[in-house]
Structures are given as structure tokens and as C-alpha cells.
TORKOL-4160 file (C-alpha; in steps of 0.2 Angstrom, whole numbers, padded with zeros to 4 digits, m for minus):
426
<pt num="1" X="m0111" Y="0006" Z="m0114"/>
<pt num="2" X="m0102" Y="0001" Z="m0098"/>
<pt num="3" X="m0115" Y="m0010" Z="m0088"/>
<pt num="4" X="m0110" Y="m0004" Z="m0071"/>
<pt num="5" X="m0118" Y="0011" Z="m0064"/>
<pt num="6" X="m0108" Y="0027" Z="m0069"/>
<pt num="7" X="m0099" Y="0036" Z="m0055"/>
<pt num="8" X="m0092" Y="0053" Z="m0054"/>
<pt num="9" X="m0076" Y="0058" Z="m0046"/>
<pt num="10" X="m0073" Y="0076" Z="m0040"/>
<pt num="11" X="m0055" Y="0080" Z="m0036"/>
<pt num="12" X="m0051" Y="0093" Z="m0022"/>
<pt num="13" X="m0042" Y="0108" Z="m0024"/>
<pt num="14" X="m0023" Y="0106" Z="m0026"/>
<pt num="15" X="m0022" Y="0088" Z="m0031"/>
<pt num="16" X="m0007" Y="0087" Z="m0042"/>
<pt num="17" X="0000" Y="0070" Z="m0046"/>
<pt num="18" X="0019" Y="0067" Z="m0042"/>
<pt num="19" X="0025" Y="0071" Z="m0059"/>
<pt num="20" X="0018" Y="0088" Z="m0058"/>
<pt num="21" X="0004" Y="0085" Z="m0070"/>
<pt num="22" X="m0014" Y="0088" Z="m0063"/>
<pt num="23" X="m0026" Y="0074" Z="m0064"/>
<pt num="24" X="m0040" Y="0087" Z="m0066"/>
<pt num="25" X="m0044" Y="0105" Z="m0061"/>
<pt num="26" X="m0051" Y="0109" Z="m0044"/>
<pt num="27" X="m0069" Y="0103" Z="m0042"/>
<pt num="28" X="m0070" Y="0097" Z="m0060"/>
<pt num="29" X="m0080" Y="0081" Z="m0062"/>
<pt num="30" X="m0071" Y="0065" Z="m0068"/>
<pt num="31" X="m0082" Y="0052" Z="m0075"/>
<pt num="32" X="m0076" Y="0034" Z="m0078"/>
<pt num="33" X="m0073" Y="0039" Z="m0096"/>
<pt num="34" X="m0061" Y="0053" Z="m0090"/>
<pt num="35" X="m0053" Y="0042" Z="m0078"/>
<pt num="36" X="m0048" Y="0029" Z="m0092"/>
<pt num="37" X="m0044" Y="0044" Z="m0103"/>
<pt num="38" X="m0031" Y="0049" Z="m0090"/>
<pt num="39" X="m0023" Y="0032" Z="m0090"/>
<pt num="40" X="m0021" Y="0032" Z="m0109"/>
<pt num="41" X="m0014" Y="0050" Z="m0108"/>
<pt num="42" X="m0001" Y="0045" Z="m0095"/>
<pt num="43" X="0004" Y="0030" Z="m0106"/>
<pt num="44" X="0006" Y="0041" Z="m0121"/>
<pt num="45" X="0016" Y="0053" Z="m0111"/>
<pt num="46" X="0028" Y="0039" Z="m0105"/>
<pt num="47" X="0031" Y="0034" Z="m0123"/>
<pt num="48" X="0033" Y="0052" Z="m0128"/>
<pt num="49" X="0049" Y="0052" Z="m0117"/>
<pt num="50" X="0057" Y="0038" Z="m0127"/>
<pt num="51" X="0065" Y="0049" Z="m0141"/>
<pt num="52" X="0074" Y="0059" Z="m0128"/>
<pt num="53" X="0080" Y="0042" Z="m0120"/>
<pt num="54" X="0085" Y="0035" Z="m0138"/>
<pt num="55" X="0095" Y="0052" Z="m0141"/>
<pt num="56" X="0105" Y="0050" Z="m0125"/>
<pt num="57" X="0109" Y="0032" Z="m0128"/>
<pt num="58" X="0114" Y="0036" Z="m0146"/>
<pt num="59" X="0126" Y="0049" Z="m0141"/>
<pt num="60" X="0133" Y="0038" Z="m0126"/>
<pt num="61" X="0133" Y="0022" Z="m0136"/>
<pt num="62" X="0122" Y="0014" Z="m0122"/>
<pt num="63" X="0112" Y="m0001" Z="m0127"/>
<pt num="64" X="0093" Y="0000" Z="m0129"/>
<pt num="65" X="0090" Y="m0015" Z="m0119"/>
<pt num="66" X="0094" Y="m0012" Z="m0101"/>
<pt num="67" X="0087" Y="m0027" Z="m0091"/>
<pt num="68" X="0093" Y="m0021" Z="m0074"/>
<pt num="69" X="0084" Y="m0004" Z="m0076"/>
<pt num="70" X="0068" Y="m0012" Z="m0083"/>
<pt num="71" X="0067" Y="m0025" Z="m0069"/>
<pt num="72" X="0069" Y="m0011" Z="m0056"/>
<pt num="73" X="0055" Y="0000" Z="m0064"/>
<pt num="74" X="0044" Y="m0016" Z="m0065"/>
<pt num="75" X="0048" Y="m0021" Z="m0047"/>
<pt num="76" X="0045" Y="m0004" Z="m0040"/>
<pt num="77" X="0028" Y="m0003" Z="m0049"/>
<pt num="78" X="0023" Y="m0019" Z="m0041"/>
<pt num="79" X="0030" Y="m0013" Z="m0024"/>
<pt num="80" X="0020" Y="0003" Z="m0025"/>
<pt num="81" X="0004" Y="m0005" Z="m0031"/>
<pt num="82" X="0003" Y="m0019" Z="m0019"/>
<pt num="83" X="m0002" Y="m0008" Z="m0004"/>
<pt num="84" X="m0015" Y="0001" Z="m0014"/>
<pt num="85" X="m0023" Y="m0017" Z="m0016"/>
<pt num="86" X="m0018" Y="m0019" Z="m0035"/>
<pt num="87" X="m0014" Y="m0037" Z="m0039"/>
<pt num="88" X="0004" Y="m0039" Z="m0043"/>
<pt num="89" X="0003" Y="m0049" Z="m0059"/>
<pt num="90" X="m0007" Y="m0037" Z="m0070"/>
<pt num="91" X="0004" Y="m0022" Z="m0064"/>
<pt num="92" X="0019" Y="m0032" Z="m0069"/>
<pt num="93" X="0012" Y="m0035" Z="m0086"/>
<pt num="94" X="0007" Y="m0017" Z="m0089"/>
<pt num="95" X="0025" Y="m0011" Z="m0086"/>
<pt num="96" X="0032" Y="m0025" Z="m0096"/>
<pt num="97" X="0022" Y="m0019" Z="m0110"/>
<pt num="98" X="0028" Y="m0001" Z="m0107"/>
<pt num="99" X="0046" Y="m0008" Z="m0108"/>
<pt num="100" X="0043" Y="m0017" Z="m0124"/>
<pt num="101" X="0035" Y="m0002" Z="m0132"/>
<pt num="102" X="0049" Y="0009" Z="m0126"/>
<pt num="103" X="0062" Y="m0002" Z="m0134"/>
<pt num="104" X="0053" Y="m0003" Z="m0150"/>
<pt num="105" X="0052" Y="0017" Z="m0151"/>
<pt num="106" X="0071" Y="0018" Z="m0147"/>
<pt num="107" X="0075" Y="0004" Z="m0159"/>
<pt num="108" X="0066" Y="0012" Z="m0173"/>
<pt num="109" X="0074" Y="0029" Z="m0170"/>
<pt num="110" X="0092" Y="0021" Z="m0169"/>
<pt num="111" X="0088" Y="0012" Z="m0186"/>
<pt num="112" X="0082" Y="0028" Z="m0194"/>
<pt num="113" X="0098" Y="0038" Z="m0188"/>
<pt num="114" X="0109" Y="0024" Z="m0194"/>
<pt num="115" X="0101" Y="0026" Z="m0211"/>
<pt num="116" X="0099" Y="0044" Z="m0212"/>
<pt num="117" X="0110" Y="0052" Z="m0199"/>
<pt num="118" X="0106" Y="0058" Z="m0181"/>
<pt num="119" X="0091" Y="0070" Z="m0182"/>
<pt num="120" X="0085" Y="0073" Z="m0164"/>
<pt num="121" X="0082" Y="0092" Z="m0163"/>
<pt num="122" X="0079" Y="0094" Z="m0145"/>
<pt num="123" X="0092" Y="0097" Z="m0131"/>
<pt num="124" X="0100" Y="0081" Z="m0126"/>
<pt num="125" X="0100" Y="0078" Z="m0108"/>
<pt num="126" X="0106" Y="0063" Z="m0097"/>
<pt num="127" X="0097" Y="0047" Z="m0092"/>
<pt num="128" X="0099" Y="0053" Z="m0074"/>
<pt num="129" X="0090" Y="0068" Z="m0078"/>
<pt num="130" X="0076" Y="0059" Z="m0088"/>
<pt num="131" X="0073" Y="0046" Z="m0075"/>
<pt num="132" X="0063" Y="0056" Z="m0062"/>
<pt num="133" X="0051" Y="0061" Z="m0074"/>
<pt num="134" X="0048" Y="0042" Z="m0079"/>
<pt num="135" X="0047" Y="0038" Z="m0061"/>
<pt num="136" X="0035" Y="0051" Z="m0058"/>
<pt num="137" X="0024" Y="0044" Z="m0072"/>
<pt num="138" X="0025" Y="0027" Z="m0064"/>
<pt num="139" X="0016" Y="0034" Z="m0048"/>
<pt num="140" X="0004" Y="0044" Z="m0058"/>
<pt num="141" X="m0001" Y="0029" Z="m0068"/>
<pt num="142" X="m0003" Y="0018" Z="m0053"/>
<pt num="143" X="m0015" Y="0031" Z="m0045"/>
<pt num="144" X="m0025" Y="0033" Z="m0060"/>
<pt num="145" X="m0027" Y="0014" Z="m0062"/>
<pt num="146" X="m0031" Y="0013" Z="m0043"/>
<pt num="147" X="m0046" Y="0025" Z="m0046"/>
<pt num="148" X="m0051" Y="0018" Z="m0062"/>
<pt num="149" X="m0050" Y="m0001" Z="m0057"/>
<pt num="150" X="m0069" Y="m0004" Z="m0056"/>
<pt num="151" X="m0072" Y="0001" Z="m0073"/>
<pt num="152" X="m0056" Y="m0008" Z="m0080"/>
<pt num="153" X="m0064" Y="m0024" Z="m0074"/>
<pt num="154" X="m0080" Y="m0021" Z="m0083"/>
<pt num="155" X="m0085" Y="m0034" Z="m0096"/>
<pt num="156" X="m0087" Y="m0022" Z="m0110"/>
<pt num="157" X="m0071" Y="m0012" Z="m0106"/>
<pt num="158" X="m0061" Y="m0016" Z="m0121"/>
<pt num="159" X="m0075" Y="m0013" Z="m0134"/>
<pt num="160" X="m0081" Y="0003" Z="m0125"/>
<pt num="161" X="m0064" Y="0011" Z="m0125"/>
<pt num="162" X="m0056" Y="0005" Z="m0142"/>
<pt num="163" X="m0061" Y="0022" Z="m0150"/>
<pt num="164" X="m0054" Y="0032" Z="m0136"/>
<pt num="165" X="m0038" Y="0023" Z="m0136"/>
<pt num="166" X="m0037" Y="0026" Z="m0155"/>
<pt num="167" X="m0039" Y="0045" Z="m0151"/>
<pt num="168" X="m0028" Y="0047" Z="m0136"/>
<pt num="169" X="m0013" Y="0035" Z="m0141"/>
<pt num="170" X="m0008" Y="0044" Z="m0156"/>
<pt num="171" X="0011" Y="0047" Z="m0153"/>
<pt num="172" X="0025" Y="0038" Z="m0161"/>
<pt num="173" X="0026" Y="0019" Z="m0157"/>
<pt num="174" X="0007" Y="0017" Z="m0156"/>
<pt num="175" X="m0002" Y="0005" Z="m0168"/>
<pt num="176" X="m0018" Y="m0004" Z="m0167"/>
<pt num="177" X="m0010" Y="m0020" Z="m0160"/>
<pt num="178" X="m0001" Y="m0010" Z="m0146"/>
<pt num="179" X="m0017" Y="m0001" Z="m0142"/>
<pt num="180" X="m0026" Y="m0017" Z="m0141"/>
<pt num="181" X="m0012" Y="m0024" Z="m0130"/>
<pt num="182" X="m0013" Y="m0010" Z="m0117"/>
<pt num="183" X="m0033" Y="m0011" Z="m0116"/>
<pt num="184" X="m0030" Y="m0030" Z="m0114"/>
<pt num="185" X="m0018" Y="m0028" Z="m0099"/>
<pt num="186" X="m0029" Y="m0014" Z="m0091"/>
<pt num="187" X="m0044" Y="m0025" Z="m0092"/>
<pt num="188" X="m0034" Y="m0038" Z="m0082"/>
<pt num="189" X="m0031" Y="m0026" Z="m0067"/>
<pt num="190" X="m0038" Y="m0034" Z="m0051"/>
<pt num="191" X="m0039" Y="m0028" Z="m0034"/>
<pt num="192" X="m0036" Y="m0037" Z="m0017"/>
<pt num="193" X="m0042" Y="m0033" Z="0000"/>
<pt num="194" X="m0029" Y="m0023" Z="0010"/>
<pt num="195" X="m0032" Y="m0013" Z="0027"/>
<pt num="196" X="m0040" Y="0004" Z="0022"/>
<pt num="197" X="m0028" Y="0015" Z="0032"/>
<pt num="198" X="m0013" Y="0006" Z="0022"/>
<pt num="199" X="m0022" Y="0008" Z="0005"/>
<pt num="200" X="m0026" Y="0027" Z="0009"/>
<pt num="201" X="m0008" Y="0030" Z="0015"/>
<pt num="202" X="0000" Y="0021" Z="0000"/>
<pt num="203" X="m0011" Y="0029" Z="m0013"/>
<pt num="204" X="m0012" Y="0046" Z="m0005"/>
<pt num="205" X="m0030" Y="0047" Z="m0009"/>
<pt num="206" X="m0046" Y="0046" Z="0002"/>
<pt num="207" X="m0061" Y="0041" Z="m0008"/>
<pt num="208" X="m0077" Y="0049" Z="m0001"/>
<pt num="209" X="m0094" Y="0043" Z="m0007"/>
<pt num="210" X="m0106" Y="0057" Z="m0007"/>
<pt num="211" X="m0123" Y="0060" Z="m0015"/>
<pt num="212" X="m0121" Y="0078" Z="m0020"/>
<pt num="213" X="m0140" Y="0082" Z="m0017"/>
<pt num="214" X="m0142" Y="0085" Z="0001"/>
<pt num="215" X="m0138" Y="0103" Z="0007"/>
<pt num="216" X="m0130" Y="0109" Z="0018"/>
<pt num="217" X="m0120" Y="0094" Z="0020"/>
<pt num="218" X="m0116" Y="0089" Z="0001"/>
<pt num="219" X="m0122" Y="0098" Z="m0014"/>
<pt num="220" X="m0116" Y="0098" Z="m0032"/>
<pt num="221" X="m0121" Y="0113" Z="m0043"/>
<pt num="222" X="m0114" Y="0120" Z="m0059"/>
<pt num="223" X="m0100" Y="0107" Z="m0059"/>
<pt num="224" X="m0094" Y="0111" Z="m0041"/>
<pt num="225" X="m0097" Y="0101" Z="m0025"/>
<pt num="226" X="m0098" Y="0110" Z="m0008"/>
<pt num="227" X="m0106" Y="0108" Z="0009"/>
<pt num="228" X="m0101" Y="0106" Z="0027"/>
<pt num="229" X="m0097" Y="0087" Z="0025"/>
<pt num="230" X="m0086" Y="0091" Z="0009"/>
<pt num="231" X="m0076" Y="0102" Z="0020"/>
<pt num="232" X="m0075" Y="0090" Z="0034"/>
<pt num="233" X="m0070" Y="0076" Z="0022"/>
<pt num="234" X="m0055" Y="0087" Z="0016"/>
<pt num="235" X="m0050" Y="0090" Z="0034"/>
<pt num="236" X="m0051" Y="0071" Z="0037"/>
<pt num="237" X="m0040" Y="0068" Z="0021"/>
<pt num="238" X="m0027" Y="0079" Z="0027"/>
<pt num="239" X="m0027" Y="0070" Z="0044"/>
<pt num="240" X="m0024" Y="0054" Z="0035"/>
<pt num="241" X="m0010" Y="0062" Z="0024"/>
<pt num="242" X="m0021" Y="0060" Z="0008"/>
<pt num="243" X="m0031" Y="0071" Z="m0003"/>
<pt num="244" X="m0050" Y="0069" Z="m0004"/>
<pt num="245" X="m0058" Y="0062" Z="m0020"/>
<pt num="246" X="m0077" Y="0062" Z="m0020"/>
<pt num="247" X="m0086" Y="0049" Z="m0029"/>
<pt num="248" X="m0104" Y="0050" Z="m0033"/>
<pt num="249" X="m0116" Y="0038" Z="m0025"/>
<pt num="250" X="m0135" Y="0038" Z="m0022"/>
<pt num="251" X="m0145" Y="0035" Z="m0006"/>
<pt num="252" X="m0152" Y="0019" Z="m0014"/>
<pt num="253" X="m0135" Y="0012" Z="m0020"/>
<pt num="254" X="m0124" Y="0018" Z="m0005"/>
<pt num="255" X="m0123" Y="0002" Z="0004"/>
<pt num="256" X="m0120" Y="m0008" Z="m0012"/>
<pt num="257" X="m0107" Y="0004" Z="m0017"/>
<pt num="258" X="m0099" Y="0003" Z="0000"/>
<pt num="259" X="m0100" Y="m0016" Z="0000"/>
<pt num="260" X="m0090" Y="m0017" Z="m0017"/>
<pt num="261" X="m0078" Y="m0005" Z="m0012"/>
<pt num="262" X="m0082" Y="0009" Z="m0023"/>
<pt num="263" X="m0076" Y="0022" Z="m0009"/>
<pt num="264" X="m0067" Y="0021" Z="0007"/>
<pt num="265" X="m0081" Y="0030" Z="0017"/>
<pt num="266" X="m0097" Y="0040" Z="0014"/>
<pt num="267" X="m0101" Y="0057" Z="0020"/>
<pt num="268" X="m0115" Y="0070" Z="0016"/>
<pt num="269" X="m0127" Y="0070" Z="0030"/>
<pt num="270" X="m0128" Y="0051" Z="0032"/>
<pt num="271" X="m0140" Y="0046" Z="0045"/>
<pt num="272" X="m0136" Y="0031" Z="0057"/>
<pt num="273" X="m0150" Y="0017" Z="0053"/>
<pt num="274" X="m0151" Y="m0001" Z="0058"/>
<pt num="275" X="m0149" Y="m0006" Z="0040"/>
<pt num="276" X="m0133" Y="0004" Z="0037"/>
<pt num="277" X="m0127" Y="m0003" Z="0054"/>
<pt num="278" X="m0130" Y="m0020" Z="0048"/>
<pt num="279" X="m0119" Y="m0018" Z="0033"/>
<pt num="280" X="m0105" Y="m0006" Z="0038"/>
<pt num="281" X="m0098" Y="0004" Z="0053"/>
<pt num="282" X="m0101" Y="0021" Z="0059"/>
<pt num="283" X="m0090" Y="0034" Z="0066"/>
<pt num="284" X="m0096" Y="0043" Z="0082"/>
<pt num="285" X="m0110" Y="0055" Z="0078"/>
<pt num="286" X="m0106" Y="0073" Z="0073"/>
<pt num="287" X="m0123" Y="0080" Z="0071"/>
<pt num="288" X="m0141" Y="0076" Z="0077"/>
<pt num="289" X="m0158" Y="0079" Z="0071"/>
<pt num="290" X="m0174" Y="0072" Z="0065"/>
<pt num="291" X="m0188" Y="0072" Z="0053"/>
<pt num="292" X="m0200" Y="0087" Z="0052"/>
<pt num="293" X="m0213" Y="0094" Z="0040"/>
<pt num="294" X="m0210" Y="0106" Z="0026"/>
<pt num="295" X="m0224" Y="0115" Z="0016"/>
<pt num="296" X="m0229" Y="0131" Z="0008"/>
<pt num="297" X="m0231" Y="0144" Z="0021"/>
<pt num="298" X="m0249" Y="0148" Z="0015"/>
<pt num="299" X="m0253" Y="0130" Z="0020"/>
<pt num="300" X="m0243" Y="0129" Z="0037"/>
<pt num="301" X="m0259" Y="0129" Z="0047"/>
<pt num="302" X="m0265" Y="0113" Z="0038"/>
<pt num="303" X="m0249" Y="0103" Z="0043"/>
<pt num="304" X="m0246" Y="0110" Z="0061"/>
<pt num="305" X="m0252" Y="0094" Z="0068"/>
<pt num="306" X="m0238" Y="0084" Z="0062"/>
<pt num="307" X="m0240" Y="0066" Z="0054"/>
<pt num="308" X="m0258" Y="0065" Z="0057"/>
<pt num="309" X="m0261" Y="0081" Z="0047"/>
<pt num="310" X="m0250" Y="0075" Z="0033"/>
<pt num="311" X="m0257" Y="0057" Z="0032"/>
<pt num="312" X="m0273" Y="0062" Z="0023"/>
<pt num="313" X="m0280" Y="0056" Z="0006"/>
<pt num="314" X="m0279" Y="0072" Z="m0003"/>
<pt num="315" X="m0262" Y="0077" Z="0003"/>
<pt num="316" X="m0248" Y="0076" Z="m0010"/>
<pt num="317" X="m0233" Y="0071" Z="m0001"/>
<pt num="318" X="m0217" Y="0072" Z="m0011"/>
<pt num="319" X="m0201" Y="0062" Z="m0006"/>
<pt num="320" X="m0184" Y="0058" Z="m0013"/>
<pt num="321" X="m0180" Y="0040" Z="m0017"/>
<pt num="322" X="m0168" Y="0028" Z="m0007"/>
<pt num="323" X="m0165" Y="0037" Z="0009"/>
<pt num="324" X="m0171" Y="0039" Z="0026"/>
<pt num="325" X="m0185" Y="0051" Z="0020"/>
<pt num="326" X="m0193" Y="0038" Z="0009"/>
<pt num="327" X="m0190" Y="0025" Z="0022"/>
<pt num="328" X="m0200" Y="0035" Z="0035"/>
<pt num="329" X="m0214" Y="0039" Z="0023"/>
<pt num="330" X="m0216" Y="0021" Z="0017"/>
<pt num="331" X="m0217" Y="0015" Z="0035"/>
<pt num="332" X="m0228" Y="0028" Z="0043"/>
<pt num="333" X="m0239" Y="0037" Z="0029"/>
<pt num="334" X="m0254" Y="0026" Z="0023"/>
<pt num="335" X="m0266" Y="0038" Z="0016"/>
<pt num="336" X="m0258" Y="0053" Z="0008"/>
<pt num="337" X="m0253" Y="0052" Z="m0011"/>
<pt num="338" X="m0234" Y="0048" Z="m0011"/>
<pt num="339" X="m0225" Y="0056" Z="m0026"/>
<pt num="340" X="m0206" Y="0050" Z="m0028"/>
<pt num="341" X="m0196" Y="0064" Z="m0036"/>
<pt num="342" X="m0179" Y="0059" Z="m0041"/>
<pt num="343" X="m0169" Y="0075" Z="m0040"/>
<pt num="344" X="m0167" Y="0080" Z="m0022"/>
<pt num="345" X="m0159" Y="0097" Z="m0027"/>
<pt num="346" X="m0175" Y="0102" Z="m0036"/>
<pt num="347" X="m0188" Y="0094" Z="m0025"/>
<pt num="348" X="m0192" Y="0109" Z="m0015"/>
<pt num="349" X="m0196" Y="0119" Z="m0030"/>
<pt num="350" X="m0210" Y="0106" Z="m0033"/>
<pt num="351" X="m0219" Y="0112" Z="m0017"/>
<pt num="352" X="m0216" Y="0130" Z="m0021"/>
<pt num="353" X="m0223" Y="0127" Z="m0039"/>
<pt num="354" X="m0239" Y="0119" Z="m0032"/>
<pt num="355" X="m0235" Y="0102" Z="m0039"/>
<pt num="356" X="m0234" Y="0094" Z="m0021"/>
<pt num="357" X="m0241" Y="0100" Z="m0004"/>
<pt num="358" X="m0228" Y="0094" Z="0008"/>
<pt num="359" X="m0212" Y="0085" Z="0012"/>
<pt num="360" X="m0205" Y="0075" Z="0027"/>
<pt num="361" X="m0187" Y="0079" Z="0028"/>
<pt num="362" X="m0173" Y="0081" Z="0041"/>
<pt num="363" X="m0174" Y="0097" Z="0052"/>
<pt num="364" X="m0157" Y="0104" Z="0046"/>
<pt num="365" X="m0163" Y="0103" Z="0028"/>
<pt num="366" X="m0179" Y="0111" Z="0032"/>
<pt num="367" X="m0170" Y="0125" Z="0040"/>
<pt num="368" X="m0159" Y="0128" Z="0025"/>
<pt num="369" X="m0173" Y="0127" Z="0012"/>
<pt num="370" X="m0184" Y="0139" Z="0022"/>
<pt num="371" X="m0169" Y="0151" Z="0021"/>
<pt num="372" X="m0168" Y="0149" Z="0002"/>
<pt num="373" X="m0186" Y="0148" Z="m0002"/>
<pt num="374" X="m0196" Y="0162" Z="0005"/>
<pt num="375" X="m0213" Y="0153" Z="0002"/>
<pt num="376" X="m0209" Y="0138" Z="0012"/>
<pt num="377" X="m0211" Y="0135" Z="0031"/>
<pt num="378" X="m0207" Y="0122" Z="0043"/>
<pt num="379" X="m0224" Y="0118" Z="0049"/>
<pt num="380" X="m0219" Y="0106" Z="0064"/>
<pt num="381" X="m0209" Y="0115" Z="0078"/>
<pt num="382" X="m0201" Y="0099" Z="0083"/>
<pt num="383" X="m0196" Y="0083" Z="0075"/>
<pt num="384" X="m0205" Y="0066" Z="0071"/>
<pt num="385" X="m0190" Y="0056" Z="0074"/>
<pt num="386" X="m0172" Y="0057" Z="0081"/>
<pt num="387" X="m0157" Y="0052" Z="0071"/>
<pt num="388" X="m0138" Y="0055" Z="0071"/>
<pt num="389" X="m0127" Y="0060" Z="0057"/>
<pt num="390" X="m0110" Y="0050" Z="0056"/>
<pt num="391" X="m0097" Y="0044" Z="0044"/>
<pt num="392" X="m0101" Y="0027" Z="0036"/>
<pt num="393" X="m0087" Y="0015" Z="0033"/>
<pt num="394" X="m0083" Y="m0004" Z="0031"/>
<pt num="395" X="m0080" Y="m0014" Z="0046"/>
<pt num="396" X="m0062" Y="m0011" Z="0048"/>
<pt num="397" X="m0058" Y="m0007" Z="0066"/>
<pt num="398" X="m0041" Y="0002" Z="0062"/>
<pt num="399" X="m0050" Y="0013" Z="0050"/>
<pt num="400" X="m0064" Y="0017" Z="0061"/>
<pt num="401" X="m0052" Y="0021" Z="0075"/>
<pt num="402" X="m0042" Y="0032" Z="0064"/>
<pt num="403" X="m0057" Y="0042" Z="0059"/>
<pt num="404" X="m0063" Y="0044" Z="0076"/>
<pt num="405" X="m0046" Y="0049" Z="0083"/>
<pt num="406" X="m0048" Y="0064" Z="0071"/>
<pt num="407" X="m0067" Y="0067" Z="0073"/>
<pt num="408" X="m0068" Y="0066" Z="0092"/>
<pt num="409" X="m0056" Y="0082" Z="0096"/>
<pt num="410" X="m0064" Y="0091" Z="0081"/>
<pt num="411" X="m0081" Y="0088" Z="0089"/>
<pt num="412" X="m0074" Y="0094" Z="0106"/>
<pt num="413" X="m0068" Y="0110" Z="0098"/>
<pt num="414" X="m0085" Y="0113" Z="0089"/>
<pt num="415" X="m0078" Y="0111" Z="0072"/>
<pt num="416" X="m0092" Y="0101" Z="0063"/>
<pt num="417" X="m0105" Y="0112" Z="0071"/>
<pt num="418" X="m0096" Y="0128" Z="0066"/>
<pt num="419" X="m0094" Y="0122" Z="0048"/>
<pt num="420" X="m0112" Y="0116" Z="0047"/>
<pt num="421" X="m0118" Y="0133" Z="0054"/>
<pt num="422" X="m0108" Y="0142" Z="0040"/>
<pt num="423" X="m0117" Y="0133" Z="0026"/>
<pt num="424" X="m0134" Y="0135" Z="0034"/>
<pt num="425" X="m0131" Y="0154" Z="0034"/>
<pt num="426" X="m0126" Y="0155" Z="0016"/>
């Protein structure tokens, strides 16, 4: 198995790559395996165009080897990949390999036609008509490589995906050696730092890290991602002339994922904390709140006194791992029984079922969960803390400015508050 932590990509409605082939259906999860599969499918699609190219060259007596055209395609791929942060030499090697495979397919067909007569049965077009399709596949492939770059660099990449390559690279022209060559060159893909705005503009993609477990900001259910911050992220992507791609992260790994460039920014109810400020940059806040106490309504009287009422030896306090809830509990609770529960989406059912007594969580989440769970009540009218929600980013001043240039007027117009309210009322 791939050693790096598996990530999930969720593609927003309407993302269609330039050739007209959709990378995935709306809100469909795209795992690392599926991202690599997409690259293989595109490589196979490109080679599948070569019989049509061979037929045109046969009819027009054009040479199979066309160095100016091949060099132009390779150079264009390098030029497109560079502002995405894709190191030039692996891109060059990848498209040189594709050019070689294309020549081999065309050459084999020409030899067959010389021996047995021309037998291409499809309508014959022109190279001018075929080239936009090939140029579109170049863009598609670079976008797919850009998204899959972290897994391509994994030590186990070639061994892990050899079987998938065997399954997906099945058209004319593929053999075991060619499949190995493709996996080898894909494994050589490397990234180089480029300014975030440039990378987003060049790729047409905004990679948004989100946990998918924190309603009403970000919640994954039944293969679909929704929430106020998901909607805001899509609006931000539009402002940046890109489309949002949501990458799964967790509260415990968010800072590590940010540091290694797994996403461009993180949204989903991310609180501003000193630890996060030490490793990244935040936008201006768009929501504020604090920690409060949530319990069964029948027990609300027991916990009306706030932290002192919660922090008692027989109280079963449940907490989700890695985020500010656990940080607060570890710092302030010394006597209650602390139970770490890994699934923040189902954690409130544990209180309802009587497996836990109380939870300390953000007031906005408490408001939502009391709306969805009739037996749960917020036992503390106020909050134990104060915290702002903001967008977490790398320390890139131009990127922070671009985000704030969109966010400030949105806040002034009441957009984040309106969107949040709409999800709280659902």
C-alpha cells in the first residue's frame, strides 16, 4: 500500500477538463488511486487517437516522424506545466515518451497497410482537425498530474500501480515495457515552489483542504460534500478564475498537510489558534464564536455551571481528536473521564445513546446539533472561550491579499453570515 496518508479529492459541480472529458462527476470522491487512474486513462486516450493520425498521414503521404510538431507539443507541455510548479524535465520526458509511442503505433499500422492494404474503417479527417483534441489532452494530462503529484512521488508508486496500468493501458501500442516506462516517468514527477496565485491561475484549480466532519461548515455524507464553507470556497475559486477541488484533511494532520503543500488553503470552520498562526497565515475572520457545553436535555441541569460542572470524576466527556475541542479539553479538564471518539460526524449520537455524558464544542456546532438531535441541549448559555473562524493558508502575502480582497467585501455584504445561517436552518 502507498505509505503516505490517503487523501480524497472531491470535484465541484461542472468541472470539465479542456478536452471536454469530465475528470469526475459532481461531488464524486476521487481517491489517490482514481487520480492515478485518470492519468492512465488520458495516456490511453491519446494513444487511441494515433490510428486516425496514421490514416491521415497514409492518405497524404506525410512522414510519420514530424520533429517540429513533436518539439512544439513537448515545449508547450513544459510551458504549461512550469507555472503549475511541475519541474520541466519530467514533463519533457513524459511527452517524449508519448511521442515515441505515437510513432510506434503509426509505424506498425503503416507496415500492416503496406503488407495487406489500407484498412482503416473510420472517416478520415485532417491533422488540423485532430490536433485540437490532442492539445486538449495535453492540458487534461497536466492538470491530472498536478493533482496526483504527491502520490506519484511515493516510494511504492510503481509497484502499487503496476496492476492498474495493466488494466487501464490496454489499447493498441501498449505492452509491459511501455507501461513500465510510463510509470517510471510519472514517478519522476517533481514539484517546485511557485507563487500560489500563479499556480492556481495556471492550473485553473483551487485545492481546498477540508475535514468533511464539521457541520455546518463542512460535512461529507453519502459521497457528497456540503456546508457553508464549501459554498464559500466555490465562490472564492470563481473569484480566482478557478474551480474548487476539495482535498480531505483531518484536524490532527491539517498543519502537516498545509506544510507539505497538499492543498492551497484550508476551510471548514478552522479556528484561529496560536499553533496554526505559527505555521501558516490566516485571512481576516468571517465568523466568531467559542466553546460551549452540549449534553442530553435530561441532564442539562447537571452541567449548567459550565466547566466546573463538567470537570468531575464520574462525568464521561467525549471529544473528537486533533482539533481545538481536544486542545481545550486537554488543557482545562483534569478530573472528568475523557473519551476520544474518532468520527466527529457520529460523535453526538454517542451522547444521545448514553455512551457519553457531555461534549465541549463550538457554539455554532452545538446550535446545529440541538436542531438535529431533539434530545440534546446546550447547557451553557454563553461560551467558555472566544475564537474566530478564518481561512488558513501558507505564508504567501500575495495569496493572502487575493483571498482577503474577495473576503472583505463578501463580509461587508453579509454573505458568509447568510450562507452559514442557511445551513444552520437545514
